[in-house]
N, C-alpha and C positions, 0 to 999 in steps of 0.2 A: 273802287275810286268813284265818286260822283261827278266831278268836274273834269272837262276836256283838257284843262291845262291847270297845274297846281298853281296856288297861291304861295306867297313867301312872306315870313315874318323873320325879322332881324331883331336880335336882342343885343344891346351893347351894354356897357357900364361905365360909370364916371365917378370922379372924387377919390374913391378908394377901391382896392381890390377886395376880394373874398366878401362881396355883398350879398351873393347868392344868385348869379345870373343862371346857373345851372338848375336850381330849384324853381325859380320863376319860369324858365323854359320848359321844364318838366311838368309845371303846374299848369301851364297855358295847354300844353299837349293833352294832358289828362282831361281837361274841362272840353277841348274841342272834340277829343275822341269820344267822350260822354254825350256829346251832342250829335254823334253819328257821321263825324268826318274821319277819314283815314289820314293819320298824322305820322310825321318822323322828324327826329331831331338831329341836327348834326352840330359839331364844335369845331371851330377854326381857332387853333392855338398858335399864337405868334411867335413861340421859340424855335430855334433853328434845329433843333434835334429832329431826326426823321419820325421818332415817336418816343414815348415816355419809358420805353423798355430798358433802356440803359441808365435811367436817371435813378439816383438815390432817392428812396421814399422821402428822406427829409427835404429834399428839393421840390418835389411835386406831389406828394401823397402817393396814394396807392395807384399802382398800374393795373388798369382793368383790362380784361381779356374777352373779345368778342366771340360768338360761335365760329366764325371763319378763320379764327387764330390771330386777329389783328390785336397788338398791343396799343392801348388807347388811354386817353385822359380819364380820370375817375369821374367826371360828370357823366358819361355814358353809362355807367352804372345807375346814376340817378335816372337817367332816361329810361332804362329798362325797367327799374324797380316801380316807376310811377305809371308807366304805359303798358307793361308786359310785351312790348314789341321788341325783337332782338334787332340788334345794330350790327353794322357791318363795317369793312374797311373804308367804305365811303362815308361813314358818319363822322370821321375824325380826320382833320386835315391841319398839318403844321406848315410852318414857313420852311422848315427843312424839306419836307415833301415837295412843295412848290417849286423851290429853287433847284431841287434834284431833278424834277421832271423838265424844267425850262432848259437847264444846262444840258442835260441827255439830249434833247431836241437840238440844241445849237450844235453839239458835238457830231450829230448825225447830218447836219447841214440842213436842216429844215427852215431855218431862217433865210437861206439863200444869201448869206453873207452880211445881212443887215446887222447893225449894232444891237444888240439885246440890252433892253432897259426895263426899269419897274413897270413904265406905262410905255407900250401896251402889253408887253411879254409877260411880266408877273401878274398883273392884275387881269389878263385875259385867261390865265391858268387858274387864277382863283376863282373867277366867274364860272369857269367850265366845272370846277370841283362842285361849286355850290349847286349847279343846276344837274349834276350827274344824276342825283336821286330822282330828279324829276322826269328823267328820260325812261325810268322804269314804268311808268304810268300806273302806280300803285298807292299814290299818296295825293290827297286833296290839298294839304297844307304841309309846307316844309319849313320847319322852324330851324334858324341858323343862329347860334351862339357865337358872338366874337369873343375871344378870350382877351384878358389884360383890360386895360382901363384906356378910355378916350384921352388922347394926349401924349400916350406912349409912342416912341419912334417905331417901335416894332409893329404896332398895330395899324400904322397909316396906310399900307398897301391894302388891308383887309377893308378898311373904311373907304377908301377911294373905290374898291371894287363894288361895295354896296351902293355907293352913290351912283355908279355907272349902271348898275342893274336896276336901280329903281327907275332910272330914266328908260332903260330899254324895255324892261318888263311892263312899265306902266305903273304909275302911282296907285291905280284902283286895284292893282293885282299884288301890292307889297305894303307891309306896316313895319315901321321901325318903333321898337319898345327900348326906352333908355331907363336903365336901372341906375338910381343915384342915391346920395345920402343926406339926409336932414339931420345935421349933429345937433346935439344939446349942450349948450354952454351952462354947466353947473353954477359957475360964478354969478351970471346975471339971471339964470332960470329961463333961458329962452332957446326955442328952436330957431335954427339959422338956415335959410333958403339960399344964401348967397353962393355956397359952394355948388349947389345944383345949377343956379344961373350961370355960373361960370363954365359948368361941365357942358351944358346946352350950348353956351357961346363957342365952346371948342368944336362942338359937332357941326354947328353953322358955319364955322370958319373953313370946315372940310366939305360944304355943300350939302349937308344933310340936317334935315328938320325932323326931330321926333314927333311921332303921333301919339305916343302913350308914354307917360312917365310913371314909373313905379319907385315910390320914395321909400326907402328904408329908413327906420327910425326906431329908437329904443322907447319912444314915447307917443302916444296918439297925436294925429295931426287934426286941429280943428279946421272948420270950413274956410276960416280967413286965410290960413296958410296955403290950403288946395288953391284958393281963387287967387292968391298972390302968385303961386307958381305957375299957374296957368296962364295969367296975364302976361308974365314977364318971359315965359318960355314958349309962347305962341302955339298953346295946345288948348284943346277945349276942356272946360271944367270936368266933364263927365271922364275925361281920360287922364285924369290925375288920381293914382291909386295908392293907397298906403299899404306898405308891408312892414308891419311892426313885428318884433321877436315874439315868437309863439313856443310853447313847451315842445313841440314836434314839427319836423319839416313836413310831415305829412298833413299837417293841418292848413298849409299854405293854399293849396287848390280850393279849399273851402272858403278861406278868407277872400281870395280873389273873386270867386264866384259871388259872394256876398255882396261885393262892390261892383258887380257887373262887368268885369273885365272881359270875360269872354264874349258877351254880348257888344261890347265896345269893339273888340277886335273884328268880329264877324261884320258889323255894320261897315268898317273902315274898308274891308275887303270886299263889300258888296255881297256877302253871303246871308242867306236866310238863317235865323235861329230857329231851325225847323222844330226842334224838340227841347224841351227842358232837361239838362243834364240829369241823369239818374245816379246820384252820388250816394244813395242810401248806403251801400255795402262800404264805401270808402269812409262815410261818417261813422259807421260802426265800428270799423277798424281803429279809426282815430280815437274814438271813445275808449276802447279797450286798451290803447296805447297810454292815454291820459290818465285812466282810472282803473287800473289792476287791481285784482282783490289781494295780491301778495306780491312778494319780491323773494328774488333768488339770486346768490352770489356766485359769479362765475370769474375764475383767474383767466386772463388772457396773458400768456407767457410769450413774449418776443423781444426782439433788440431795437424797435423803432417805437417803444411805448411812449416817448416824450411827445410824438406827433399821431394823435389817434387817426387822423386821415390815412395814415399808412395801412391801416386795416379797416377802411371804410366799409366795404362790402361785408366783412365779417361782423362788424357791428350793427349793421343795418339788418343783417340776417337774423340776429338775435332780438331786434325789435320785432320782426315779423313773427318769429317762433314764440315770443314772449306773449304776443297778442293772441295767437292760437291757444296758448296755454293759461290766458287770463293771468299773466303774472309780468312784473317788470324784471327784466334781466340786468342786474347791476354788474357792469363789467369792471374788474379791477385789473388795471394794467400794470403786469410784473415784467420788470427789466431783467432778461435773462443773463446779462453779464454780471448781475449782482446776486444771483440766486446761488446757493451753495448747499451741500450736504449739512451744514452747520446751521443755517438760518431757514431752509425750506419750510420746516414744520410751523415755525412761527409766521413767516410770509403767507403761507397757504392756509393757515388757521381761520376756519370759519367758512371757506369755500365749499361750495356744494358740488362744483366741477371744475375741471381744469381743461383749457383748450391751449394747445401749443401751436403757434402760428407759423405761416410760412416765412421764407426768406432764403438768402443764398450767403455762403461763405462762413467761415469757421467762428467769426466773433460772436460770442454769446452761446455756442452750440453746447458747451458743457453744463451751462445752467438749464437748457432745455432738456438736457438727459435727466438732469436732477428732478425737474417738474414730473417727467414722465414716469420716473421710478417711484416718486412719492404718490402719485396716483394709482398706479399699478399695484403698489404694495398695501396701500390703504383702501383698495376697492372703492376708489372715488371715480365718478364718471369721468372719462377722458376722451377727448376728440383731437387727433392730429391731423393737420391739413399740410399736404405737400413736404416740405422739409420736417413739419411736425409729424407726419406719418414716418418718415425716414428716421427720426429721432427715436420713434418707438421701436422701430426695428433694431437700431443700434443698441439701445438700452437693453432690450430683451437679450441679444447676443451675448452682451457683457455680463449681466447680472443672473441670466437664467441659464443660458448655454454655456458660460464660464469663458468666453472668449475675450480676454481682457483687452486685446488691442483692436477688436472689432470697431469698424468704423465706415464712413463713405469714403471712396477714392477722391471726392470732392474736397474732403478735409485733411486726408492722410494717405498719400499715393503709396507710401511703403507698407500699409497695413498688411498682415498675413490673413486677414478674414474681412475683405472688402464685401460686407453684406449689402451695401448700396453702391452700385457702380455706374460708369458712364454708359449711357445707351448706345447700343451699336450704331444707330444712325447719327450719333453726334461726334463719333470719333473721327477726327481729320478736319472738324469745323473749328476755325479759329476766330472767325468775326463774331462778335457779340450780339449785334441788333438783329432782332427778328429770326434768329437761328434755332431758338428751342422748340420743343414739342409744344405747339400752341393750339389752341382751339379745341372743338368738339370731338371726341371719340367715344365709340360704344364701349360698354362694359356689361358682363355677365355676372350677375351676382348669385352666390351659392344659396340653396335652399336653407331654410330655417336659420339665416344669419341674421344679425341685427339690422344690417343695411337692407336687406331684402324685406324684412318685417316693416322697416320704416317706409320704404319706397311703395310697399305693396306689389312690387313686381321684381322679376329677375333681370330684365333687360332695360337698361337705362343708357344715357349718354350724358357726359359731363365734360366740362372744359379744362384744359391743362395749361401748365406753364413750367416745363422742367426739363434738365438735362440728363438727371441721374434717375436710376430705377432701382427697385429690389432686384438682387442678384439671384436668379432663379437656381443657381449652383446649390444655394443653401436652403432651398424651400422644404426639402424632406425633414431635415433637423429641426426647423422652426416649427413645423407641423407637429413633429413628434413630441416636442417639448410643449406645446400649447397654444402657439400663435398660429392662426389659421389664415389662409389666403382667402378671403371671403368675396373677392371680386376681381376678374381678370379681363384683359382685352381678348375678344374671342379670335381676333386674328394674328396678334403677336405672342399672346401668353403673358403680356406684362401684367404683373400684380398691381391692381388698382386699389384693393381694399384689404387692410389686414384688421383681424379681430382677435381677442381673447375670449372664447366663449365662456370661460370659467369666471371671468370677470362681470361685474353688473352691467357695465356699458363701457366697451373699451374699443374704439374705431379709429383707424388711420385711413385716410383717403389720399391717394398720389395726385388726385384731381382736386379742384377748387370748387366745392359746392357751392360757396358764398356767391359766385357770379351768377347763378341761376335763381336766386331767391327774389322774389317780388312780393309786393302788398297782396296782389291776387292770388299768388301761388308761393306761400312760404315754403323753404326747402325742408323737404321731409325729413333729413338727418339732423337739422338744427331743432326741428319740432320735437323730434325723439330725444335729442340730447338735452333739451331744455326739461323735457318731461322726466327723464332719469335724475336729472339735478333737483328737481321738485320732491321727488320720491327719496333721494338721499337726504334731503334738508328734513322732510318728515321724520325719517328714521332717526336722524342724529342732532335734531334740534336745532341746525344751523340757519334756519331761515330767519 
């Protein structure tokens, strides 16, 4: 940390949701980081859930897990992938967490009988959470993304808290970046600035004047439009930045830098642009993503395939691994509920690898087992993650060991062969939120295993999110039949990785390797898996 006190950048959104506040926040962080400043990003989510851990992925996309075992918004995955800086429980705050904390204080009598109100009690707690990362004295700049859209009732306490903080911290120590939309009216062939003007007007009505406007658009914005927006929204012309659709989200930091966004932010914060950011490695990565020399087709089998954001970290890990292998990984999302023994060959025809995705519950499980069997019997590279690994175990028990009723006790409590069973530490737990085995745990890989070869070491640590585990009562039978425990927890003996050595590439992990893949450090298992897919494509002409 260079500064005695951190500076704060707040990122809000207007007009419409899903404009990419998380990507803009991550891009700003990457640029400031490249200029030598220590940076972190936090997300304030306006929903009342304590965290997204109990939310259906169709509701909110993927639930991301931090190293310290916190279930968070998927944007924290973007933060880590762009910056390679690990986030913690303090990087994601929800309305539910805020109200829970305030109510617990009231129950303890900490407010001395006073009426508890949104102002000052809720806003004070929000401000405390925003500044909590600053107390670590590790960061020069703290970027805070406000979820939702300006004008939402749910976001008002957060907007008010930002207004108060800008006043108390000093306007020279804070910057407000507002991301908004410039829609294109096809009928008239015009780009319209009025929605942005109204969005800024909403902010002004809440006492907030944006310092920088990032304008999302499907078409380039000419100088006249930028000047008009600057004039009507009270910002300097150099602080109006275009964010046009690009082939890959990883190009956004380069586009922002080309428009001097990082310089504008540093100037408004009173900081020196001490060094030109070194983005050479980043640019080379983007070039490999945009212009790969070949393509490989991979099936992702899961039950949330209608919403790709449910598997966001996995899809991004394939982008990272594809760049390492100089190829584009074309993901084919296969709904496991529709996959059967009768249609699996046709559905997976042309695939050079199969990944069975994580998930919970019985729905779609039989289709996942069908996918595992097809990959195993046809020697197609296979990767199973969490429930995908458990499906590999169940399929092997049924079709190799001959235990027809083998199952997970999560799916069938009366099975006589519970090859996947509830973890001992999970027995007796009834609450759902934040009670799974969560966060980073060590793993010892077996020598000469596929996983150890990929990692280049036997000692690793990976993040978990599960309640059920491989039942070690059956380990000897599995290993005798050809499925090996290739990775175990050194403290508990929990099987973390299973492999079939006779198969060209067959790996199942109880942990979630996708949470650790970043642009700077693509995950070695994904890199190895894509390499295996390319070799399979070469041999079978499926490229």
